[in-house]
MIGUSE-967996 format. One record per residue: residue number from 1; residue in one letter; x, y, z of N, C-alpha, C in turn. Coordinates in pm, 1 decimal, decimal comma. Layout:
- NUM;A;X;Y;Z;X;Y;Z;X;Y;Z .
...
END
This chain:
- 1;M;-1260,2;1017,0;1326,1;-1150,6;884,3;1317,8;-1007,3;914,2;1434,7 .
- 2;S;-965,0;1037,9;1398,5;-849,9;1093,4;1480,6;-871,9;1095,2;1578,6 .
- 3;G;-963,2;1021,1;1642,4;-911,2;1055,7;1807,2;-843,6;944,9;1844,4 .
- 4;D;-886,8;860,1;1771,8;-774,0;722,6;1835,6;-583,7;772,2;1818,3 .
- 5;L;-508,7;780,5;1875,6;-373,2;833,9;1892,2;-274,5;709,3;1834,4 .
- 6;L;-356,1;613,3;1833,0;-252,5;475,3;1759,1;-224,7;492,0;1633,2 .
- 7;L;-380,9;545,9;1566,4;-346,3;599,5;1435,3;-417,0;712,7;1409,6 .
- 8;L;-320,6;767,7;1285,4;-373,6;933,6;1310,9;-394,3;903,4;1180,4 .
- 9;V;-570,8;1032,0;1156,3;-600,9;1043,2;1016,6;-664,0;1144,1;977,3 .
- 10;E;-568,4;1190,5;874,6;-603,0;1332,5;806,3;-634,0;1303,1;721,8 .
- 11;R;-732,0;1438,1;695,4;-810,8;1469,6;570,9;-752,5;1566,8;496,2 .
- 12;R;-726,1;1524,7;343,1;-640,6;1665,0;269,9;-708,6;1641,0;165,9 .
- 13;G;-837,9;1751,4;145,7;-905,9;1743,3;39,2;-950,1;1570,6;-9,1 .
- 14;H;-924,9;1538,3;-105,0;-991,7;1407,0;-158,4;-882,1;1297,2;-113,4 .
- 15;V;-790,3;1351,6;-17,0;-676,3;1240,6;22,2;-676,9;1222,3;167,4 .
- 16;A;-651,1;1113,4;244,6;-680,2;1082,2;341,6;-528,5;1030,7;387,3 .
- 17;L;-442,8;1099,8;467,2;-315,1;1052,5;511,4;-363,5;963,8;674,2 .
- 18;L;-293,1;816,0;643,2;-281,5;728,8;738,3;-162,9;737,5;808,7 .
- 19;T;-137,0;759,5;968,9;-12,2;739,0;1034,8;-7,6;618,0;1135,7 .
- 20;F;67,3;553,9;1089,6;79,5;461,1;1280,2;184,0;539,2;1374,3 .
- 21;N;106,5;571,5;1471,2;143,7;683,2;1541,2;180,5;590,8;1715,0 .
- 22;R;340,7;500,0;1669,5;324,7;434,3;1822,1;481,2;424,3;1793,3 .
- 23;P;562,7;549,0;1775,0;706,7;580,3;1757,7;770,6;531,6;1868,6 .
- 24;E;731,0;534,4;1984,7;833,7;474,1;2101,5;833,3;315,3;2101,4 .
- 25;K;718,6;235,0;1999,5;754,2;128,0;2021,6;769,9;8,0;1852,4 .
- 26;L;823,8;184,7;1755,1;886,3;130,2;1624,4;726,5;124,6;1553,0 .
- 27;N;630,6;173,7;1635,7;513,6;177,9;1524,5;451,2;-15,0;1534,9 .
- 28;A;496,8;-111,7;1644,7;474,6;-266,0;1622,1;316,1;-246,9;1626,2 .
- 29;L;310,7;-320,8;1579,3;116,9;-352,6;1506,9;62,3;-437,7;1646,0 .
- 30;S;32,1;-320,3;1749,9;-86,1;-398,5;1876,1;-203,6;-451,4;1801,1 .
- 31;G;-271,1;-501,4;1886,9;-418,7;-515,8;1872,2;-526,6;-411,0;1845,3 .
- 32;A;-474,4;-301,4;1954,8;-528,9;-184,8;1949,3;-518,1;-120,7;1825,1 .
- 33;L;-395,2;-116,1;1767,2;-359,5;-72,7;1655,3;-402,3;-70,9;1539,0 .
- 34;R;-443,1;-269,3;1498,5;-484,4;-346,4;1406,1;-600,1;-320,7;1405,8 .
- 35;R;-712,5;-287,7;1497,1;-828,7;-277,6;1500,8;-892,1;-146,3;1444,1 .
- 36;A;-775,5;-24,4;1511,7;-750,9;96,0;1437,2;-805,4;96,8;1317,4 .
- 37;F;-688,1;13,8;1234,4;-655,0;50,6;1144,0;-765,3;-0,9;1030,9 .
- 38;L;-810,0;-131,5;1103,6;-933,1;-162,4;1009,1;-1024,0;-84,2;1034,8 .
- 39;A;-1073,5;-34,8;1118,7;-1187,0;21,4;1124,1;-1211,9;174,7;1018,9 .
- 40;A;-1066,8;215,6;1036,2;-1026,5;354,9;961,4;-1068,5;284,9;810,7 .
- 41;L;-994,6;176,6;747,8;-997,0;151,3;596,3;-1163,3;110,9;589,5 .
- 42;S;-1236,6;55,8;647,5;-1398,0;57,4;642,1;-1458,3;172,0;611,7 .
- 43;L;-1461,9;287,0;706,3;-1484,9;389,9;690,8;-1446,6;476,8;567,7 .
- 44;L;-1335,8;465,3;549,6;-1267,2;495,2;423,9;-1309,9;510,4;255,6 .
- 45;A;-1365,4;310,9;267,1;-1375,6;242,0;180,9;-1549,6;296,4;173,9 .
- 46;A;-1621,0;361,6;261,5;-1748,1;387,2;225,1;-1793,5;538,3;205,1 .
- 47;D;-1661,6;600,4;216,0;-1678,3;766,3;184,2;-1637,9;783,5;33,2 .
- 48;E;-1733,2;861,5;30,7;-1738,6;863,7;-141,3;-1618,0;979,8;-157,7 .
- 49;D;-1584,9;1070,6;-64,0;-1496,1;1196,7;-100,4;-1368,5;1153,5;-68,2 .
- 50;V;-1328,7;1064,2;-54,1;-1208,7;1008,6;-15,1;-1171,1;882,2;-169,4 .
- 51;R;-1083,9;944,8;-199,3;-1011,3;877,2;-355,9;-921,5;794,6;-324,4 .
- 52;V;-812,6;858,5;-253,9;-679,7;784,1;-220,6;-666,5;796,4;-99,1 .
- 53;V;-558,8;700,7;-22,8;-512,7;708,3;88,9;-370,1;679,6;75,0 .
- 54;V;-314,6;760,8;163,6;-145,3;753,2;184,2;-121,5;672,6;329,3 .
- 55;L;-43,6;607,2;343,8;-25,1;538,2;478,7;118,8;521,4;476,1 .
- 56;T;170,5;600,2;623,5;294,0;604,4;655,5;318,6;561,7;831,2 .
- 57;G;437,6;616,4;890,9;475,8;575,9;1011,3;505,7;709,5;1063,3 .
- 58;A;508,1;727,1;1233,3;549,2;845,0;1293,6;681,2;806,6;1339,0 .
- 59;G;781,4;915,4;1316,5;927,0;876,9;1444,5;1018,3;763,6;1269,7 .
- 60;R;1077,8;696,3;1343,3;1214,5;615,2;1260,5;1158,2;470,7;1213,6 .
- 61;A;1042,9;472,9;1202,0;986,2;311,9;1155,0;843,5;359,1;1087,7 .
- 62;F;849,6;244,7;992,0;737,7;229,0;952,9;630,4;150,2;1021,9 .
- 63;S;704,0;30,5;1019,9;630,8;-84,7;1127,2;760,0;-156,7;1156,2 .
- 64;A;748,7;-165,5;1287,0;844,8;-328,0;1296,7;761,9;-458,1;1308,9 .
- 65;G;615,8;-420,5;1236,1;533,1;-578,6;1277,7;465,0;-569,5;1354,7 .
- 66;L;430,6;-732,9;1419,9;349,0;-731,6;1483,9;419,9;-710,7;1644,4 .
- 67;D;339,0;-676,4;1745,5;388,8;-642,1;1891,9;397,6;-784,3;1905,7 .
- 68;L;537,9;-890,1;1918,4;574,4;-984,4;1935,2;588,7;-983,3;2110,3 .
- 69;A;593,7;-878,5;2180,1;587,7;-897,5;2345,5;432,2;-875,6;2370,1 .
- 70;E;375,4;-820,3;2334,0;182,7;-806,8;2327,1;154,0;-1026,6;2344,2 .
- 71;I;244,3;-1022,9;2203,7;166,4;-1157,2;2191,6;223,6;-1246,8;2275,1 .
- 72;A;364,1;-1247,3;2314,8;378,9;-1297,3;2454,2;327,0;-1335,3;2564,1 .
- 73;A;267,9;-1177,2;2616,7;238,1;-1176,4;2745,2;86,4;-1244,7;2740,3 .
- 74;S;16,1;-1275,6;2615,0;-95,3;-1342,7;2589,7;-118,9;-1481,2;2620,6 .
- 75;G;-19,8;-1541,2;2641,5;-16,4;-1660,1;2630,5;-83,7;-1760,0;2550,7 .
- 76;A;-104,3;-1660,7;2420,8;-191,8;-1761,9;2369,7;-79,9;-1695,9;2182,8 .
- 77;S;-114,7;-1832,2;2086,4;-68,3;-1821,0;1960,5;-40,0;-1705,9;1889,7 .
- 78;V;44,0;-1667,5;1792,1;46,0;-1562,4;1694,3;-105,5;-1577,8;1632,6 .
- 79;E;-172,5;-1672,3;1573,5;-286,9;-1711,3;1465,5;-379,7;-1675,5;1601,1 .
- 80;A;-408,3;-1693,6;1673,0;-511,2;-1661,1;1802,9;-502,6;-1533,6;1842,1 .
- 81;N;-381,5;-1449,1;1796,3;-392,8;-1312,3;1865,7;-418,8;-1241,2;1719,2 .
- 82;V;-382,6;-1247,5;1597,4;-413,3;-1168,6;1487,2;-456,0;-1251,3;1390,7 .
- 83;G;-557,0;-1356,7;1405,0;-640,7;-1425,0;1286,3;-743,3;-1339,8;1221,6 .
- 84;A;-825,5;-1290,2;1335,9;-944,3;-1182,3;1289,7;-896,3;-1033,8;1241,2 .
- 85;E;-751,9;-1026,9;1268,1;-741,9;-904,0;1253,5;-645,6;-858,2;1136,3 .
- 86;N;-639,4;-963,5;1022,6;-539,4;-919,3;871,5;-543,9;-795,0;812,2 .
- 87;M;-469,9;-738,3;842,4;-439,3;-568,2;802,4;-423,8;-610,5;640,4 .
- 88;V;-341,3;-692,0;625,2;-324,4;-745,3;451,4;-432,2;-771,9;404,6 .
- 89;D;-507,6;-832,7;409,1;-644,2;-863,0;350,7;-728,4;-772,7;373,9 .
- 90;A;-725,5;-683,6;485,2;-820,7;-573,4;437,3;-727,8;-452,8;321,5 .
- 91;I;-630,3;-413,2;345,6;-571,6;-369,3;240,0;-582,2;-408,3;75,3 .
- 92;A;-584,8;-568,2;74,7;-619,3;-600,9;-68,9;-778,1;-549,3;-69,6 .
- 93;A;-865,9;-610,9;-18,2;-967,4;-573,0;-60,0;-1070,5;-411,6;-72,2 .
- 94;F;-919,0;-320,2;-34,3;-972,3;-186,4;-57,6;-939,0;-119,1;-196,6 .
- 95;P;-1098,8;-62,3;-208,1;-1160,9;-44,2;-375,1;-1036,1;58,2;-429,0 .
- 96;K;-988,5;129,4;-352,9;-910,0;256,0;-381,6;-755,8;269,1;-353,9 .
- 97;P;-694,5;331,9;-418,7;-555,4;339,2;-434,7;-498,1;366,1;-291,2 .
- 98;I;-373,6;317,2;-203,5;-319,0;332,7;-121,4;-185,5;352,1;-179,2 .
- 99;I;-113,6;456,3;-118,9;61,4;489,4;-150,4;109,3;461,8;-1,9 .
- 100;G;235,5;384,9;-24,4;279,1;372,5;104,2;429,0;464,5;81,2 .
- 101;A;414,3;540,7;228,0;538,6;616,1;225,5;610,4;589,5;315,2 .
- 102;I;696,2;487,6;293,8;775,7;452,9;402,9;888,5;511,8;441,1 .
- 103;N;847,8;545,7;571,7;932,7;680,5;620,2;1052,8;607,0;735,4 .
- 104;G;1067,3;474,2;718,3;1181,2;387,0;833,8;1169,0;233,2;748,9 .
- 105;I;1204,5;164,5;897,6;1182,7;15,1;891,2;1065,5;0,0;865,1 .
- 106;A;1094,5;-98,1;768,5;978,2;-200,8;799,1;970,8;-349,2;755,2 .
- 107;V;942,1;-394,8;874,9;1006,0;-515,0;932,1;884,0;-631,7;956,6 .
- 108;T;905,5;-742,4;874,9;816,6;-874,3;857,3;669,5;-842,5;863,7 .
- 109;G;549,0;-793,4;945,9;455,5;-755,8;948,6;450,5;-598,4;884,6 .
- 110;G;532,2;-572,5;916,8;551,6;-391,7;833,0;539,2;-405,4;689,8 .
- 111;F;652,3;-511,3;671,9;708,9;-546,5;518,5;591,7;-613,8;442,2 .
- 112;E;513,1;-688,8;513,5;410,8;-768,1;410,5;284,9;-659,8;362,3 .
- 113;I;256,9;-558,7;483,6;176,7;-455,9;465,3;226,3;-359,0;368,7 .
- 114;A;339,0;-300,7;354,1;441,1;-230,5;213,8;340,8;-348,7;93,3 .
- 115;L;404,9;-469,1;96,6;380,0;-540,9;-21,7;265,0;-562,7;-93,1 .
- 116;A;146,0;-533,1;-30,4;-4,1;-526,2;-27,4;-53,4;-364,4;-107,8 .
- 117;L;45,2;-260,3;-102,0;4,0;-127,7;-127,4;14,0;-110,3;-223,5 .
- 118;D;-57,6;6,7;-301,3;-61,7;9,6;-459,1;128,3;65,5;-537,2 .
- 119;I;119,2;136,2;-459,6;264,9;252,7;-486,5;361,0;258,3;-407,5 .
- 120;L;489,7;242,9;-376,1;538,4;284,8;-268,6;645,0;364,1;-318,7 .
- 121;L;681,5;467,2;-189,2;776,7;560,2;-244,1;866,1;556,8;-92,8 .
- 122;V;975,4;589,3;-105,6;1054,0;524,6;27,2;1143,0;618,0;47,0 .
- 123;A;1145,2;697,1;206,3;1226,9;777,8;230,1;1386,5;694,5;232,4 .
- 124;E;1500,4;781,5;248,6;1647,2;739,6;210,8;1735,0;638,1;327,1 .
- 125;E;1596,1;664,6;457,6;1684,2;581,6;579,1;1551,4;427,3;612,8 .
- 126;A;1495,0;449,7;469,7;1396,8;311,1;446,8;1488,2;186,3;475,7 .
- 127;S;1396,3;92,3;533,3;1431,0;-68,3;430,0;1339,9;-134,8;510,2 .
- 128;F;1366,4;-257,1;436,1;1252,3;-391,1;451,9;1339,3;-459,1;500,7 .
- 129;I;1281,0;-560,8;581,1;1350,4;-697,2;623,5;1213,7;-768,7;684,9 .
- 130;D;1273,2;-912,2;613,6;1170,8;-1019,5;657,3;1214,6;-1109,6;726,7 .
- 131;S;1195,5;-1067,8;863,8;1276,3;-1158,6;1009,0;1210,6;-1254,0;1004,7 .
- 132;H;1146,3;-1358,9;933,3;1055,6;-1461,2;994,2;1127,1;-1615,5;1031,9 .
- 133;V;1276,7;-1627,6;925,0;1321,0;-1705,2;989,9;1389,6;-1668,9;1098,8 .
- 134;R;1433,0;-1569,4;1125,6;1473,8;-1529,9;1255,2;1425,4;-1533,8;1408,3 .
- 135;V;1267,3;-1536,0;1412,4;1184,3;-1523,5;1509,3;1135,9;-1648,6;1513,1 .
- 136;G;1139,8;-1744,3;1370,1;1122,7;-1873,0;1392,1;931,1;-1911,4;1402,0 .
- 137;I;879,4;-1773,4;1292,3;727,9;-1832,5;1262,0;707,0;-1827,0;1111,5 .
- 138;T;567,5;-1854,9;1075,9;610,2;-1869,9;923,4;515,2;-1746,1;877,5 .
- 139;P;532,2;-1679,9;771,5;465,4;-1570,4;734,0;293,8;-1596,0;726,5 .
- 140;G;216,3;-1519,0;728,4;92,9;-1550,3;755,2;-16,3;-1451,6;667,6 .
- 141;W;99,7;-1326,1;619,6;-4,0;-1220,4;556,6;62,1;-1191,9;412,5 .
- 142;G;122,3;-1331,5;359,4;123,5;-1294,0;212,9;283,9;-1293,3;160,2 .
- 143;L;356,3;-1262,6;283,7;530,7;-1216,1;195,8;608,8;-1313,9;141,6 .
- 144;S;542,8;-1463,5;172,8;613,5;-1573,5;112,1;593,4;-1566,5;-45,9 .
- 145;Q;505,0;-1494,6;-85,2;430,0;-1523,0;-231,8;405,7;-1375,8;-263,9 .
- 146;R;403,7;-1266,9;-211,7;428,3;-1108,8;-320,4;598,7;-1079,3;-283,8 .
- 147;L;664,2;-1140,6;-227,2;782,6;-1072,6;-206,9;815,1;-1152,8;-378,4 .
- 148;A;829,2;-1283,9;-362,2;900,1;-1316,1;-553,3;823,6;-1268,3;-629,9 .
- 149;R;686,7;-1204,7;-652,8;641,5;-1169,1;-745,6;703,4;-1024,6;-756,3 .
- 150;A;733,8;-959,4;-653,0;801,0;-862,4;-674,8;909,3;-813,0;-710,5 .
- 151;V;1013,1;-890,3;-667,1;1158,1;-860,7;-708,4;1223,1;-970,0;-767,9 .
- 152;G;1129,7;-1105,2;-744,0;1218,3;-1199,1;-846,6;1243,9;-1333,2;-778,8 .
- 153;L;1240,2;-1455,4;-761,1;1255,7;-1570,1;-699,0;1396,8;-1584,0;-624,9 .
- 154;S;1482,1;-1518,3;-668,4;1661,8;-1518,9;-624,5;1623,4;-1414,8;-543,8 .
- 155;R;1623,0;-1298,2;-529,9;1610,0;-1241,6;-454,8;1536,2;-1213,2;-347,4 .
- 156;A;1405,9;-1294,3;-366,1;1326,9;-1332,7;-254,3;1399,7;-1441,3;-165,7 .
- 157;N;1450,1;-1533,1;-227,5;1545,9;-1622,4;-143,9;1632,3;-1541,5;-58,3 .
- 158;E;1695,8;-1461,6;-109,3;1812,5;-1404,8;-79,1;1742,1;-1322,3;73,5 .
- 159;L;1642,9;-1236,9;51,7;1593,7;-1177,7;161,7;1561,9;-1223,2;244,2 .
- 160;S;1449,3;-1317,1;221,0;1410,0;-1426,3;340,3;1485,0;-1489,2;426,2 .
- 161;L;1568,1;-1595,7;363,1;1644,4;-1696,4;409,3;1777,0;-1621,6;473,0 .
- 162;S;1803,7;-1502,0;421,9;1956,6;-1432,2;505,1;1882,1;-1305,6;627,5 .
- 163;A;1735,2;-1245,1;639,8;1699,1;-1147,2;688,6;1758,6;-1051,6;731,4 .
- 164;R;1842,7;-1049,5;598,9;1918,7;-917,4;569,4;1842,3;-797,0;542,1 .
- 165;P;1844,8;-660,3;567,4;1776,4;-569,5;549,5;1814,3;-513,7;421,0 .
- 166;L;1715,4;-455,3;307,4;1704,6;-419,8;191,9;1672,6;-266,1;203,7 .
- 167;T;1804,4;-220,6;163,1;1798,2;-34,6;188,3;1698,6;26,0;35,6 .
- 168;A;1668,0;129,2;75,7;1615,3;216,5;30,8;1631,2;211,9;-124,8 .
- 169;H;1720,5;219,1;-142,4;1822,7;254,2;-263,3;1795,9;128,3;-338,1 .
- 170;E;1832,2;-16,9;-303,8;1775,7;-135,5;-362,0;1705,3;-186,7;-396,2 .
- 171;A;1607,7;-104,9;-275,7;1480,4;-155,7;-334,4;1365,0;-97,0;-470,1 .
- 172;V;1424,9;31,4;-477,6;1366,3;90,9;-594,5;1441,7;11,8;-702,3 .
- 173;A;1607,1;-11,3;-680,3;1678,0;-70,6;-824,2;1582,0;-231,3;-854,6 .
- 174;W;1537,2;-247,8;-734,5;1485,0;-411,8;-746,2;1348,0;-374,8;-807,8 .
- 175;G;1309,5;-283,0;-790,2;1142,4;-248,1;-879,9;1024,3;-270,3;-756,2 .
- 176;L;1080,2;-286,8;-606,1;979,9;-313,7;-504,3;929,6;-149,6;-494,0 .
- 177;A;961,5;-50,9;-475,4;946,9;85,1;-447,2;1000,4;170,9;-580,2 .
- 178;N;900,6;313,3;-587,0;874,4;370,9;-679,8;1017,5;484,7;-704,2 .
- 179;Q;1031,7;563,2;-561,8;1135,0;691,2;-556,0;1202,8;662,7;-459,4 .
- 180;V;1310,0;755,5;-429,2;1415,3;708,2;-299,3;1379,1;916,3;-287,6 .
- 181;Y;1315,3;969,8;-156,2;1312,5;1053,5;-117,4;1460,1;1131,2;15,6 .
- 182;P;1449,7;1227,7;31,7;1527,6;1292,1;145,3;1380,8;1291,6;224,3 .
- 183;A;1391,1;1218,1;395,0;1329,5;1232,5;508,0;1185,6;1370,8;478,8 .
- 184;A;1245,9;1497,8;470,6;1133,9;1535,3;456,0;1045,3;1584,5;357,4 .
- 185;D;1097,4;1546,7;246,9;1023,8;1512,6;58,1;956,3;1402,6;98,4 .
- 186;L;936,2;1304,4;193,6;886,4;1198,6;110,8;722,8;1223,7;145,3 .
- 187;A;644,8;1298,0;246,5;521,3;1280,7;268,4;480,9;1404,2;181,4 .
- 188;P;534,4;1502,9;152,0;491,4;1583,7;38,2;500,6;1544,0;-73,6 .
- 189;A;573,9;1442,7;-131,4;548,5;1370,7;-258,2;489,0;1248,8;-287,8 .
- 190;A;433,0;1205,5;-145,0;335,9;1129,3;-166,9;193,0;1141,7;-198,3 .
- 191;L;201,1;1246,2;-95,5;73,0;1363,8;-91,2;34,4;1429,0;-224,8 .
- 192;A;150,9;1464,1;-310,6;136,7;1545,4;-452,9;104,5;1438,8;-546,8 .
- 193;L;127,7;1269,4;-531,5;90,4;1181,4;-650,8;-25,5;1131,8;-599,8 .
- 194;A;-73,1;1139,8;-453,1;-232,4;1115,4;-419,1;-307,4;1223,9;-474,0 .
- 195;E;-268,2;1383,9;-467,9;-375,6;1438,1;-514,1;-384,0;1426,1;-673,6 .
- 196;Q;-280,8;1417,1;-719,4;-271,3;1384,7;-896,7;-365,9;1240,5;-911,4 .
- 197;I;-356,5;1169,2;-854,7;-443,8;1008,1;-880,8;-600,9;1056,5;-832,7 .
- 198;A;-599,4;1134,1;-761,4;-751,8;1187,1;-694,9;-816,5;1283,6;-817,1 .
- 199;A;-736,8;1329,3;-880,7;-806,7;1449,3;-974,5;-878,0;1396,6;-1105,0 .
- 200;H;-862,1;1239,4;-1077,1;-893,2;1177,1;-1193,5;-1078,7;1108,5;-1181,0 .
- 201;E;-1105,9;1085,0;-1246,3;-1281,9;1019,5;-1172,0;-1272,0;880,1;-1111,5 .
- 202;P;-1302,1;910,3;-1035,8;-1292,5;741,0;-927,3;-1339,0;650,5;-965,3 .
- 203;K;-1461,7;610,9;-1011,5;-1463,1;526,4;-1079,0;-1367,7;474,9;-1193,2 .
- 204;G;-1323,2;569,9;-1268,8;-1195,1;497,7;-1367,5;-1081,5;430,6;-1279,6 .
- 205;V;-1069,9;544,7;-1188,8;-937,6;487,1;-1139,0;-949,0;319,8;-1040,7 .
- 206;R;-1087,2;411,3;-947,1;-1098,4;197,1;-944,0;-1117,9;93,8;-990,6 .
- 207;A;-1131,6;139,5;-1142,3;-1103,7;2,9;-1207,0;-996,4;-48,6;-1258,4 .
- 208;M;-918,8;70,1;-1296,8;-795,6;26,2;-1333,0;-722,6;-42,2;-1233,1 .
- 209;K;-727,5;14,6;-1139,7;-658,5;-53,5;-1009,6;-675,2;-204,8;-1000,6 .
- 210;A;-848,5;-236,9;-995,2;-882,1;-396,8;-1007,7;-840,1;-476,5;-1110,1 .
- 211;L;-804,1;-409,9;-1217,3;-746,1;-500,8;-1364,1;-635,4;-497,8;-1314,0 .
- 212;I;-569,8;-408,8;-1299,6;-428,3;-443,1;-1262,3;-372,9;-530,9;-1169,3 .
- 213;R;-435,1;-520,6;-1059,7;-438,0;-616,0;-963,9;-448,9;-736,0;-993,4 .
- 214;S;-559,3;-773,3;-1019,0;-652,8;-879,2;-1072,1;-544,5;-980,9;-1207,8 .
- 215;G;-522,8;-894,2;-1259,1;-420,2;-961,6;-1407,0;-302,7;-1003,5;-1324,5 .
- 216;F;-243,6;-905,5;-1247,5;-123,4;-928,9;-1220,8;-109,1;-1062,7;-1123,9 .
- 217;E;-209,2;-1111,3;-1105,9;-219,2;-1250,0;-992,0;-240,3;-1429,7;-1141,5 .
- 218;I;-279,4;-1377,3;-1210,4;-295,6;-1464,9;-1325,9;-187,9;-1481,7;-1481,6 .
- 219;T;-225,6;-1554,6;-1581,0;-158,4;-1537,9;-1678,2;-180,7;-1441,8;-1770,5 .
- 220;L;-72,6;-1355,8;-1822,9;-101,3;-1308,4;-1908,8;-239,5;-1310,3;-2045,1 .
- 221;E;-207,3;-1410,2;-2077,4;-328,2;-1415,8;-2167,6;-490,4;-1407,9;-2097,8 .
- 222;A;-461,4;-1459,2;-1994,1;-628,6;-1482,0;-1914,8;-679,5;-1322,3;-1850,3 .
- 223;G;-547,0;-1253,9;-1813,5;-519,6;-1108,6;-1823,5;-576,0;-1061,4;-1916,0 .
- 224;L;-563,9;-1054,4;-2042,2;-599,3;-993,8;-2156,9;-723,9;-1003,2;-2165,1 .
- 225;R;-758,1;-1164,1;-2197,1;-932,0;-1165,5;-2202,6;-1017,3;-1112,5;-2089,3 .
- 226;M;-955,3;-1076,9;-1960,5;-1055,0;-1011,9;-1846,3;-1061,7;-871,0;-1875,2 .
- 227;E;-923,5;-797,4;-1959,6;-925,6;-654,4;-1934,6;-976,4;-665,0;-2085,6 .
- 228;D;-1030,4;-755,8;-2171,8;-1124,0;-713,4;-2279,2;-1273,5;-747,9;-2207,1 .
- 229;A;-1326,2;-836,8;-2170,9;-1443,2;-869,5;-2175,7;-1477,6;-705,2;-2027,7 .
- 230;A;-1376,2;-682,6;-1953,5;-1453,1;-545,1;-1863,7;-1404,7;-434,2;-1948,4 .
- 231;A;-1326,2;-428,3;-2051,5;-1379,9;-274,9;-2116,0;-1482,1;-287,5;-2192,3 .
- 232;R;-1525,7;-410,1;-2224,9;-1655,0;-451,3;-2340,1;-1788,7;-367,3;-2255,6 .
- 233;A;-1787,9;-412,0;-2134,4;-1856,8;-395,0;-2054,7;-1881,1;-246,2;-1957,4 .
- 234;A;-1778,8;-219,3;-1917,8;-1806,1;-81,0;-1869,6;-1794,7;42,8;-1976,9 .
- 235;N;-1739,8;15,6;-2106,4;-1688,7;122,8;-2207,8;-1877,7;134,6;-2265,1 .
- 236;L;-1957,7;19,3;-2244,1;-2086,4;76,5;-2294,1;-2199,0;192,5;-2241,4 .
- 237;D;-2117,6;189,7;-2081,7;-2172,1;265,8;-1992,2;-2112,6;413,3;-2040,8 .
- 238;V;-1990,8;379,4;-2064,2;-2002,8;570,8;-2090,4;-2022,2;658,2;-2168,4 .
- 239;A;-2067,0;771,9;-2184,2;-2139,2;863,1;-2252,0;-2033,6;968,5;-2350,3 .
- 240;P;-2094,6;978,0;-2483,2;-1956,6;1008,4;-2540,9;-1894,5;1149,4;-2527,0 .
- 241;E;-2025,5;1233,2;-2421,1;-1962,3;1343,2;-2377,0;-1853,8;1353,3;-2250,4 .
- 242;T;-1897,3;1223,2;-2171,9;-1780,0;1202,1;-2102,8;-1659,2;1167,9;-2186,3 .
- 243;V;-1642,8;1109,7;-2294,2;-1562,9;1069,5;-2413,8;-1513,2;1177,2;-2424,4 .
- 244;D;-1583,1;1277,2;-2481,6;-1516,7;1414,6;-2535,7;-1442,0;1534,7;-2417,6 .
- 245;A;-1492,2;1489,9;-2323,4;-1460,3;1583,8;-2201,1;-1340,7;1525,5;-2147,8 .
- 246;G;-1309,2;1386,5;-2128,8;-1179,6;1335,5;-2101,1;-1051,1;1350,0;-2218,0 .
- 247;F;-1093,4;1348,5;-2340,6;-1022,2;1391,8;-2454,3;-972,7;1533,1;-2403,5 .
- 248;S;-1025,3;1631,8;-2405,8;-1041,6;1785,1;-2363,4;-954,8;1813,2;-2235,6 .
- 249;R;-975,1;1720,4;-2165,9;-909,5;1715,2;-2049,8;-719,6;1716,8;-2094,8 .
- 250;A;-700,1;1544,7;-2179,0;-576,4;1525,0;-2154,5;-475,5;1596,3;-2299,4 .
- 251;R;-578,5;1715,8;-2382,9;-531,5;1813,3;-2466,3;-475,3;1885,3;-2411,8 .
- 252;A;-562,3;1947,3;-2309,3;-493,7;2036,3;-2223,0;-413,9;2024,9;-2126,7 .
- 253;Q;-394,9;1914,1;-2084,7;-292,3;1880,0;-1997,8;-160,7;1886,8;-2050,6 .
- 254;Q;-147,2;1782,8;-2232,0;-46,2;1796,5;-2276,7;-20,1;1970,2;-2324,9 .
- 255;G;-83,0;2043,1;-2353,2;-32,6;2184,7;-2373,9;14,4;2253,9;-2239,3 .
- 256;E;-14,9;2149,7;-2127,0;88,2;2230,2;-2019,5;201,6;2142,8;-1978,0 .
- 257;G;226,7;2057,8;-2085,2;365,5;1999,0;-2059,8;334,1;1881,7;-2004,4 .
- 258;G;199,2;1814,4;-2011,3;161,8;1648,9;-1919,0;184,0;1582,8;-2080,3 .
- 259;S;167,2;1479,8;-2021,9;186,4;1361,7;-2117,9;70,8;1269,8;-2133,5 .
- 260;G;43,8;1229,6;-2260,2;-70,8;1130,6;-2277,7;-53,5;1074,9;-2426,8 .
- 261;K;-175,6;978,3;-2450,6;-125,8;903,2;-2545,0;-234,3;1044,8;-2669,6 .
END
């Protein structure tokens, strides 16, 4: 997979590190890069040895969004260029956790990709910009819906209608991202978190991700009913020795300074 230099794919045990690799173009999402990303996610979804993915960008950008110069040169519409290569839909369908290590600017399509990821860690230099109104196009990868759910309606209006940058520290304060790191510490922090997640039972991690994602999109009452039904179905298949082993691990972690119920 790593032969395509537009997208670097590195394996770190049970973790896969994906890097958008067009730094001279601020990692603009060309057709070739979009196709490489979709192919990589498809392979990683089927690879049982990969439990968590970290996504970042090379250079000073996470991604500047769609390659508008390429689209303009094609003579066709944005939809004609991108419709069959929806990276955000692929992320939403990916069953394993994806951590975003947002190393620099995430603009428009890059912002939409970030919003679709499960966990966001940001470098101090990172910023998020919704430039749809500036460019004169309508979001097609979910920004108009996901941003308001992430930061609230008024803040989403401020960002999308003004097209002003949201800084890394604002992103954490507004609940969009989890932590801010110096640039040199970002990738190690993201990989360490990924390894922590990958240490747990993969089926349980995937089930928890699916529950959280699905519940967030419906009412609390409906989400609680969904969780109850999922727990009743899933826990019937859990052998007593598996539960005992899980409690033993939890007690050991607490003894080492970890936390748990």
